[in-house]
PDB file of N, CA, C and O in Angstrom:
ATOM      1  N   MET A   1       0.616  -1.269   0.026  1.00  0.00           N
ATOM      2  CA  MET A   1      -0.360   0.136  -0.349  1.00  0.00           C
ATOM      3  C   MET A   1       0.864   1.170   0.320  1.00  0.00           C
ATOM      4  O   MET A   1       1.601   1.286   1.300  1.00  0.00           O
ATOM      5  N   VAL A   2       0.424   1.943  -1.221  1.00  0.00           N
ATOM      6  CA  VAL A   2       1.360   3.371  -1.113  1.00  0.00           C
ATOM      7  C   VAL A   2       0.883   4.367  -0.492  1.00  0.00           C
ATOM      8  O   VAL A   2       1.345   4.795   0.566  1.00  0.00           O
ATOM      9  N   VAL A   3      -0.271   4.918  -1.205  1.00  0.00           N
ATOM     10  CA  VAL A   3      -1.179   5.681  -0.264  1.00  0.00           C
ATOM     11  C   VAL A   3      -2.424   5.367   0.310  1.00  0.00           C
ATOM     12  O   VAL A   3      -3.282   5.303  -0.570  1.00  0.00           O
ATOM     13  N   GLU A   4      -2.911   5.121   1.562  1.00  0.00           N
ATOM     14  CA  GLU A   4      -3.763   4.860   2.230  1.00  0.00           C
ATOM     15  C   GLU A   4      -4.920   5.893   2.407  1.00  0.00           C
ATOM     16  O   GLU A   4      -4.251   6.797   2.907  1.00  0.00           O
ATOM     17  N   ASN A   5      -6.047   6.336   2.353  1.00  0.00           N
ATOM     18  CA  ASN A   5      -6.561   7.068   2.438  1.00  0.00           C
ATOM     19  C   ASN A   5      -6.435   8.604   2.851  1.00  0.00           C
ATOM     20  O   ASN A   5      -6.770   9.363   3.761  1.00  0.00           O
ATOM     21  N   GLY A   6      -5.756   8.605   1.648  1.00  0.00           N
ATOM     22  CA  GLY A   6      -5.002   9.839   1.254  1.00  0.00           C
ATOM     23  C   GLY A   6      -4.014  10.203   1.927  1.00  0.00           C
ATOM     24  O   GLY A   6      -3.692  11.386   1.812  1.00  0.00           O
ATOM     25  N   VAL A   7      -3.214   9.324   2.843  1.00  0.00           N
ATOM     26  CA  VAL A   7      -1.952   9.119   3.905  1.00  0.00           C
ATOM     27  C   VAL A   7      -0.647   8.304   3.310  1.00  0.00           C
ATOM     28  O   VAL A   7      -0.511   7.107   3.056  1.00  0.00           O
ATOM     29  N   LEU A   8       0.488   9.703   3.156  1.00  0.00           N
ATOM     30  CA  LEU A   8       1.240   7.864   2.439  1.00  0.00           C
ATOM     31  C   LEU A   8       1.645   7.358   3.096  1.00  0.00           C
ATOM     32  O   LEU A   8       2.079   8.036   4.027  1.00  0.00           O
ATOM     33  N   ARG A   9       1.829   6.043   3.190  1.00  0.00           N
ATOM     34  CA  ARG A   9       2.241   4.892   3.620  1.00  0.00           C
ATOM     35  C   ARG A   9       3.437   4.374   3.406  1.00  0.00           C
ATOM     36  O   ARG A   9       3.911   3.585   4.223  1.00  0.00           O
ATOM     37  N   ASN A  10       3.923   4.634   2.591  1.00  0.00           N
ATOM     38  CA  ASN A  10       5.556   3.544   1.716  1.00  0.00           C
ATOM     39  C   ASN A  10       5.911   4.300   0.675  1.00  0.00           C
ATOM     40  O   ASN A  10       5.319   5.238   0.141  1.00  0.00           O
ATOM     41  N   TYR A  11       6.754   3.885   0.482  1.00  0.00           N
ATOM     42  CA  TYR A  11       8.124   4.790  -1.003  1.00  0.00           C
ATOM     43  C   TYR A  11       8.064   3.502  -1.616  1.00  0.00           C
ATOM     44  O   TYR A  11       7.949   2.398  -1.083  1.00  0.00           O
ATOM     45  N   LEU A  12       8.186   3.905  -3.153  1.00  0.00           N
ATOM     46  CA  LEU A  12       8.844   3.197  -4.098  1.00  0.00           C
ATOM     47  C   LEU A  12      10.098   3.287  -3.636  1.00  0.00           C
ATOM     48  O   LEU A  12      10.529   4.285  -3.056  1.00  0.00           O
ATOM     49  N   LEU A  13      10.568   2.545  -3.800  1.00  0.00           N
ATOM     50  CA  LEU A  13      12.217   2.467  -3.931  1.00  0.00           C
ATOM     51  C   LEU A  13      13.405   1.414  -4.621  1.00  0.00           C
ATOM     52  O   LEU A  13      13.209   0.243  -4.297  1.00  0.00           O
ATOM     53  N   ASN A  14      14.298   1.575  -5.288  1.00  0.00           N
ATOM     54  CA  ASN A  14      15.065   1.053  -5.872  1.00  0.00           C
ATOM     55  C   ASN A  14      16.344   0.894  -5.163  1.00  0.00           C
ATOM     56  O   ASN A  14      16.715   1.691  -4.301  1.00  0.00           O
ATOM     57  N   THR A  15      17.030  -0.159  -5.535  1.00  0.00           N
ATOM     58  CA  THR A  15      18.436  -0.393  -4.306  1.00  0.00           C
ATOM     59  C   THR A  15      19.240   1.206  -4.090  1.00  0.00           C
ATOM     60  O   THR A  15      19.741   1.807  -3.140  1.00  0.00           O
ATOM     61  N   TYR A  16      19.072   1.415  -5.247  1.00  0.00           N
ATOM     62  CA  TYR A  16      19.882   2.648  -5.116  1.00  0.00           C
ATOM     63  C   TYR A  16      19.170   3.947  -4.011  1.00  0.00           C
ATOM     64  O   TYR A  16      19.757   4.363  -3.012  1.00  0.00           O
ATOM     65  N   THR A  17      17.825   4.419  -4.471  1.00  0.00           N
ATOM     66  CA  THR A  17      17.388   5.428  -3.539  1.00  0.00           C
ATOM     67  C   THR A  17      17.138   5.028  -2.142  1.00  0.00           C
ATOM     68  O   THR A  17      17.019   5.761  -1.160  1.00  0.00           O
ATOM     69  N   ALA A  18      17.051   3.196  -2.251  1.00  0.00           N
ATOM     70  CA  ALA A  18      16.677   2.991  -0.701  1.00  0.00           C
ATOM     71  C   ALA A  18      18.002   3.162   0.225  1.00  0.00           C
ATOM     72  O   ALA A  18      18.019   3.392   1.434  1.00  0.00           O
ATOM     73  N   ARG A  19      18.958   3.012  -0.533  1.00  0.00           N
ATOM     74  CA  ARG A  19      20.637   2.986   0.033  1.00  0.00           C
ATOM     75  C   ARG A  19      20.960   4.654   0.449  1.00  0.00           C
ATOM     76  O   ARG A  19      21.621   4.960   1.441  1.00  0.00           O
ATOM     77  N   LYS A  20      20.337   5.695  -0.548  1.00  0.00           N
ATOM     78  CA  LYS A  20      20.402   6.448  -0.048  1.00  0.00           C
ATOM     79  C   LYS A  20      20.038   7.478   0.833  1.00  0.00           C
ATOM     80  O   LYS A  20      20.548   8.529   1.222  1.00  0.00           O
ATOM     81  N   LEU A  21      18.396   6.493   1.143  1.00  0.00           N
ATOM     82  CA  LEU A  21      17.190   7.324   1.899  1.00  0.00           C
ATOM     83  C   LEU A  21      17.770   6.459   3.688  1.00  0.00           C
ATOM     84  O   LEU A  21      17.301   6.760   4.786  1.00  0.00           O
ATOM     85  N   GLY A  22      18.827   5.431   3.429  1.00  0.00           N
ATOM     86  CA  GLY A  22      19.006   4.894   4.396  1.00  0.00           C
ATOM     87  C   GLY A  22      18.148   3.913   5.128  1.00  0.00           C
ATOM     88  O   GLY A  22      18.238   3.525   6.292  1.00  0.00           O
ATOM     89  N   MET A  23      17.022   3.496   3.883  1.00  0.00           N
ATOM     90  CA  MET A  23      15.826   2.456   4.234  1.00  0.00           C
ATOM     91  C   MET A  23      15.678   1.086   3.074  1.00  0.00           C
ATOM     92  O   MET A  23      16.304   0.866   2.037  1.00  0.00           O
ATOM     93  N   ARG A  24      14.880   0.524   3.566  1.00  0.00           N
ATOM     94  CA  ARG A  24      15.088  -1.331   2.835  1.00  0.00           C
ATOM     95  C   ARG A  24      14.345  -1.067   0.789  1.00  0.00           C
ATOM     96  O   ARG A  24      13.418  -0.345   0.421  1.00  0.00           O
ATOM     97  N   SER A  25      15.080  -1.815   0.109  1.00  0.00           N
ATOM     98  CA  SER A  25      14.329  -1.336  -0.896  1.00  0.00           C
ATOM     99  C   SER A  25      12.831  -2.108  -1.199  1.00  0.00           C
ATOM    100  O   SER A  25      12.430  -3.120  -0.625  1.00  0.00           O
ATOM    101  N   THR A  26      12.330  -1.567  -1.950  1.00  0.00           N
ATOM    102  CA  THR A  26      10.814  -2.323  -2.308  1.00  0.00           C
ATOM    103  C   THR A  26      11.027  -2.830  -3.492  1.00  0.00           C
ATOM    104  O   THR A  26      10.011  -2.983  -4.170  1.00  0.00           O
ATOM    105  N   HIS A  27      12.127  -3.172  -4.007  1.00  0.00           N
ATOM    106  CA  HIS A  27      11.955  -3.357  -5.407  1.00  0.00           C
ATOM    107  C   HIS A  27      11.713  -2.900  -6.563  1.00  0.00           C
ATOM    108  O   HIS A  27      11.874  -3.517  -7.616  1.00  0.00           O
ATOM    109  N   ASN A  28      11.280  -1.706  -6.428  1.00  0.00           N
ATOM    110  CA  ASN A  28      10.697  -1.094  -7.390  1.00  0.00           C
ATOM    111  C   ASN A  28      11.455  -0.287  -8.070  1.00  0.00           C
ATOM    112  O   ASN A  28      11.450   0.943  -8.009  1.00  0.00           O
ATOM    113  N   ALA A  29      12.506  -1.365  -9.115  1.00  0.00           N
ATOM    114  CA  ALA A  29      13.215  -0.871 -10.191  1.00  0.00           C
ATOM    115  C   ALA A  29      12.692  -0.084 -11.173  1.00  0.00           C
ATOM    116  O   ALA A  29      11.647   0.490 -10.868  1.00  0.00           O
ATOM    117  N   ALA A  30      13.255   0.158 -12.595  1.00  0.00           N
ATOM    118  CA  ALA A  30      12.617   0.139 -13.929  1.00  0.00           C
ATOM    119  C   ALA A  30      13.366   1.074 -14.298  1.00  0.00           C
ATOM    120  O   ALA A  30      13.725   2.090 -13.703  1.00  0.00           O
ATOM    121  N   ARG A  31      13.738   0.438 -15.973  1.00  0.00           N
ATOM    122  CA  ARG A  31      14.720   0.587 -16.640  1.00  0.00           C
ATOM    123  C   ARG A  31      13.957   0.822 -18.247  1.00  0.00           C
ATOM    124  O   ARG A  31      13.240  -0.090 -18.655  1.00  0.00           O
ATOM    125  N   GLY A  32      14.156   2.112 -19.141  1.00  0.00           N
ATOM    126  CA  GLY A  32      13.807   2.435 -20.268  1.00  0.00           C
ATOM    127  C   GLY A  32      14.854   1.512 -21.332  1.00  0.00           C
ATOM    128  O   GLY A  32      15.457   0.459 -21.125  1.00  0.00           O
ATOM    129  N   LEU A  33      14.793   2.250 -22.347  1.00  0.00           N
ATOM    130  CA  LEU A  33      15.534   1.289 -23.306  1.00  0.00           C
ATOM    131  C   LEU A  33      17.262   1.765 -23.090  1.00  0.00           C
ATOM    132  O   LEU A  33      18.268   1.209 -23.532  1.00  0.00           O
ATOM    133  N   ALA A  34      17.138   2.942 -22.279  1.00  0.00           N
ATOM    134  CA  ALA A  34      18.564   3.218 -22.122  1.00  0.00           C
ATOM    135  C   ALA A  34      19.185   4.017 -21.061  1.00  0.00           C
ATOM    136  O   ALA A  34      18.706   5.147 -20.971  1.00  0.00           O
ATOM    137  N   GLY A  35      19.998   3.771 -20.343  1.00  0.00           N
ATOM    138  CA  GLY A  35      20.542   4.523 -19.239  1.00  0.00           C
ATOM    139  C   GLY A  35      20.305   3.438 -18.163  1.00  0.00           C
ATOM    140  O   GLY A  35      19.906   2.275 -18.208  1.00  0.00           O
ATOM    141  N   ALA A  36      20.798   4.460 -16.959  1.00  0.00           N
ATOM    142  CA  ALA A  36      20.453   3.742 -15.768  1.00  0.00           C
ATOM    143  C   ALA A  36      18.921   3.188 -15.256  1.00  0.00           C
ATOM    144  O   ALA A  36      17.974   3.811 -15.737  1.00  0.00           O
ATOM    145  N   PRO A  37      18.623   2.162 -14.397  1.00  0.00           N
ATOM    146  CA  PRO A  37      17.225   1.880 -14.030  1.00  0.00           C
ATOM    147  C   PRO A  37      17.442   3.182 -13.093  1.00  0.00           C
ATOM    148  O   PRO A  37      18.475   3.654 -12.617  1.00  0.00           O
ATOM    149  N   GLY A  38      16.128   3.578 -13.005  1.00  0.00           N
ATOM    150  CA  GLY A  38      15.202   4.154 -12.195  1.00  0.00           C
ATOM    151  C   GLY A  38      14.103   3.808 -11.257  1.00  0.00           C
ATOM    152  O   GLY A  38      13.879   2.637 -10.950  1.00  0.00           O
ATOM    153  N   VAL A  39      13.313   4.954 -10.731  1.00  0.00           N
ATOM    154  CA  VAL A  39      12.011   3.932  -9.517  1.00  0.00           C
ATOM    155  C   VAL A  39      10.768   4.092 -10.170  1.00  0.00           C
ATOM    156  O   VAL A  39      10.234   5.149 -10.505  1.00  0.00           O
ATOM    157  N   GLY A  40      10.230   2.554 -10.366  1.00  0.00           N
ATOM    158  CA  GLY A  40       9.077   2.624 -11.438  1.00  0.00           C
ATOM    159  C   GLY A  40       7.764   1.655 -10.778  1.00  0.00           C
ATOM    160  O   GLY A  40       7.879   1.090  -9.691  1.00  0.00           O
ATOM    161  N   CYS A  41       6.867   1.596 -11.388  1.00  0.00           N
ATOM    162  CA  CYS A  41       6.161   0.887 -11.024  1.00  0.00           C
ATOM    163  C   CYS A  41       5.542   0.344 -12.208  1.00  0.00           C
ATOM    164  O   CYS A  41       5.440   1.063 -13.202  1.00  0.00           O
ATOM    165  N   GLY A  42       4.870  -1.536 -12.219  1.00  0.00           N
ATOM    166  CA  GLY A  42       4.488  -1.893 -12.828  1.00  0.00           C
ATOM    167  C   GLY A  42       3.527  -2.486 -12.986  1.00  0.00           C
ATOM    168  O   GLY A  42       3.016  -3.078 -13.937  1.00  0.00           O
ATOM    169  N   ASN A  43       3.103  -2.171 -11.259  1.00  0.00           N
ATOM    170  CA  ASN A  43       1.349  -3.146 -11.028  1.00  0.00           C
ATOM    171  C   ASN A  43       1.045  -2.277  -9.437  1.00  0.00           C
ATOM    172  O   ASN A  43       1.185  -2.537  -8.242  1.00  0.00           O
ATOM    173  N   LEU A  44       0.331  -0.602 -10.653  1.00  0.00           N
ATOM    174  CA  LEU A  44       0.240  -0.225  -9.349  1.00  0.00           C
ATOM    175  C   LEU A  44      -1.568  -0.007  -9.654  1.00  0.00           C
ATOM    176  O   LEU A  44      -2.008   0.105 -10.798  1.00  0.00           O
ATOM    177  N   TYR A  45      -2.329   0.018  -8.582  1.00  0.00           N
ATOM    178  CA  TYR A  45      -3.550   0.084  -9.086  1.00  0.00           C
ATOM    179  C   TYR A  45      -4.353   1.251  -8.436  1.00  0.00           C
ATOM    180  O   TYR A  45      -4.500   1.044  -7.231  1.00  0.00           O
ATOM    181  N   LEU A  46      -4.984   2.551  -8.914  1.00  0.00           N
ATOM    182  CA  LEU A  46      -5.556   3.200  -8.084  1.00  0.00           C
ATOM    183  C   LEU A  46      -7.392   2.997  -7.713  1.00  0.00           C
ATOM    184  O   LEU A  46      -8.245   3.091  -8.595  1.00  0.00           O
ATOM    185  N   GLN A  47      -7.533   2.868  -7.054  1.00  0.00           N
ATOM    186  CA  GLN A  47      -8.709   2.413  -6.279  1.00  0.00           C
ATOM    187  C   GLN A  47      -9.714   4.064  -6.724  1.00  0.00           C
ATOM    188  O   GLN A  47      -9.214   5.127  -6.358  1.00  0.00           O
ATOM    189  N   PRO A  48     -10.738   4.079  -7.304  1.00  0.00           N
ATOM    190  CA  PRO A  48     -12.154   4.984  -7.323  1.00  0.00           C
ATOM    191  C   PRO A  48     -12.415   5.560  -6.289  1.00  0.00           C
ATOM    192  O   PRO A  48     -12.518   4.727  -5.388  1.00  0.00           O
ATOM    193  N   GLY A  49     -12.622   6.832  -5.851  1.00  0.00           N
ATOM    194  CA  GLY A  49     -13.524   7.008  -4.811  1.00  0.00           C
ATOM    195  C   GLY A  49     -14.804   7.707  -5.256  1.00  0.00           C
ATOM    196  O   GLY A  49     -15.377   7.680  -6.346  1.00  0.00           O
ATOM    197  N   ASN A  50     -15.102   8.348  -4.106  1.00  0.00           N
ATOM    198  CA  ASN A  50     -17.127   8.632  -4.328  1.00  0.00           C
ATOM    199  C   ASN A  50     -16.411  10.425  -4.828  1.00  0.00           C
ATOM    200  O   ASN A  50     -17.427  10.943  -5.290  1.00  0.00           O
ATOM    201  N   MET A  51     -15.623  11.172  -4.909  1.00  0.00           N
ATOM    202  CA  MET A  51     -15.238  12.830  -4.743  1.00  0.00           C
ATOM    203  C   MET A  51     -15.582  12.860  -5.963  1.00  0.00           C
ATOM    204  O   MET A  51     -15.571  11.742  -6.478  1.00  0.00           O
ATOM    205  N   THR A  52     -15.854  13.609  -6.566  1.00  0.00           N
ATOM    206  CA  THR A  52     -15.379  14.506  -7.983  1.00  0.00           C
ATOM    207  C   THR A  52     -13.982  15.212  -7.898  1.00  0.00           C
ATOM    208  O   THR A  52     -13.191  15.575  -7.028  1.00  0.00           O
ATOM    209  N   LYS A  53     -14.116  15.212  -9.487  1.00  0.00           N
ATOM    210  CA  LYS A  53     -12.652  16.183  -9.456  1.00  0.00           C
ATOM    211  C   LYS A  53     -12.639  18.065  -8.792  1.00  0.00           C
ATOM    212  O   LYS A  53     -11.829  18.884  -8.358  1.00  0.00           O
ATOM    213  N   GLU A  54     -13.785  17.978  -9.030  1.00  0.00           N
ATOM    214  CA  GLU A  54     -13.798  19.837  -8.372  1.00  0.00           C
ATOM    215  C   GLU A  54     -13.872  19.423  -6.556  1.00  0.00           C
ATOM    216  O   GLU A  54     -13.205  20.143  -5.814  1.00  0.00           O
ATOM    217  N   GLN A  55     -14.502  18.536  -6.076  1.00  0.00           N
ATOM    218  CA  GLN A  55     -14.651  18.525  -4.951  1.00  0.00           C
ATOM    219  C   GLN A  55     -12.836  18.098  -4.118  1.00  0.00           C
ATOM    220  O   GLN A  55     -12.360  18.435  -3.034  1.00  0.00           O
ATOM    221  N   ILE A  56     -12.504  17.589  -4.796  1.00  0.00           N
ATOM    222  CA  ILE A  56     -11.499  17.217  -4.411  1.00  0.00           C
ATOM    223  C   ILE A  56      -9.846  18.410  -4.508  1.00  0.00           C
ATOM    224  O   ILE A  56      -8.756  18.383  -3.936  1.00  0.00           O
ATOM    225  N   LEU A  57     -10.503  19.346  -5.573  1.00  0.00           N
ATOM    226  CA  LEU A  57      -9.445  20.253  -5.368  1.00  0.00           C
ATOM    227  C   LEU A  57     -10.130  21.798  -4.974  1.00  0.00           C
ATOM    228  O   LEU A  57      -9.807  22.984  -5.033  1.00  0.00           O
ATOM    229  N   GLY A  58     -11.392  20.881  -4.498  1.00  0.00           N
ATOM    230  CA  GLY A  58     -11.399  22.632  -3.987  1.00  0.00           C
ATOM    231  C   GLY A  58     -11.238  21.946  -2.372  1.00  0.00           C
ATOM    232  O   GLY A  58     -11.402  22.930  -1.651  1.00  0.00           O
ATOM    233  N   GLU A  59     -11.107  21.294  -1.882  1.00  0.00           N
ATOM    234  CA  GLU A  59      -9.889  20.762  -0.561  1.00  0.00           C
ATOM    235  C   GLU A  59      -8.735  21.087  -1.036  1.00  0.00           C
ATOM    236  O   GLU A  59      -8.071  20.802  -0.040  1.00  0.00           O
ATOM    237  N   VAL A  60      -7.784  21.561  -1.982  1.00  0.00           N
ATOM    238  CA  VAL A  60      -6.521  22.073  -1.533  1.00  0.00           C
ATOM    239  C   VAL A  60      -6.144  23.171  -1.503  1.00  0.00           C
ATOM    240  O   VAL A  60      -6.165  24.021  -2.393  1.00  0.00           O
ATOM    241  N   LYS A  61      -5.573  23.254   0.079  1.00  0.00           N
ATOM    242  CA  LYS A  61      -5.107  24.787   0.587  1.00  0.00           C
ATOM    243  C   LYS A  61      -3.995  25.239  -0.262  1.00  0.00           C
ATOM    244  O   LYS A  61      -4.054  26.410  -0.637  1.00  0.00           O
ATOM    245  N   ALA A  62      -3.016  24.543  -0.625  1.00  0.00           N
ATOM    246  CA  ALA A  62      -1.881  24.699  -1.536  1.00  0.00           C
ATOM    247  C   ALA A  62      -1.252  23.915  -2.366  1.00  0.00           C
ATOM    248  O   ALA A  62      -0.897  22.823  -1.923  1.00  0.00           O
ATOM    249  N   GLY A  63      -0.941  24.263  -3.805  1.00  0.00           N
ATOM    250  CA  GLY A  63      -0.481  23.051  -4.771  1.00  0.00           C
ATOM    251  C   GLY A  63      -0.694  23.439  -5.661  1.00  0.00           C
ATOM    252  O   GLY A  63      -1.284  24.509  -5.517  1.00  0.00           O
ATOM    253  N   PHE A  64      -0.527  23.137  -6.811  1.00  0.00           N
ATOM    254  CA  PHE A  64      -0.969  23.321  -8.486  1.00  0.00           C
ATOM    255  C   PHE A  64      -2.161  22.352  -8.717  1.00  0.00           C
ATOM    256  O   PHE A  64      -2.438  21.307  -8.128  1.00  0.00           O
ATOM    257  N   THR A  65      -2.884  23.084  -9.889  1.00  0.00           N
ATOM    258  CA  THR A  65      -4.070  22.192  -9.810  1.00  0.00           C
ATOM    259  C   THR A  65      -3.429  22.331 -11.853  1.00  0.00           C
ATOM    260  O   THR A  65      -4.033  21.719 -12.734  1.00  0.00           O
TER     261      THR A  65
END
């Protein structure tokens, strides 16, 4: 679980980022056609909520829209 009920519960970390943060890897490495691996996910599921886009944006106190 990465985000639960609007609360960040976990990070997606490959070995490199986990080591830099002093944490354990979650094995979320991804690689494109070129370059070094980065952090990514291939099995992420977003469960729909019951609020409209306008309701969600209306609750944002500060941020980008």
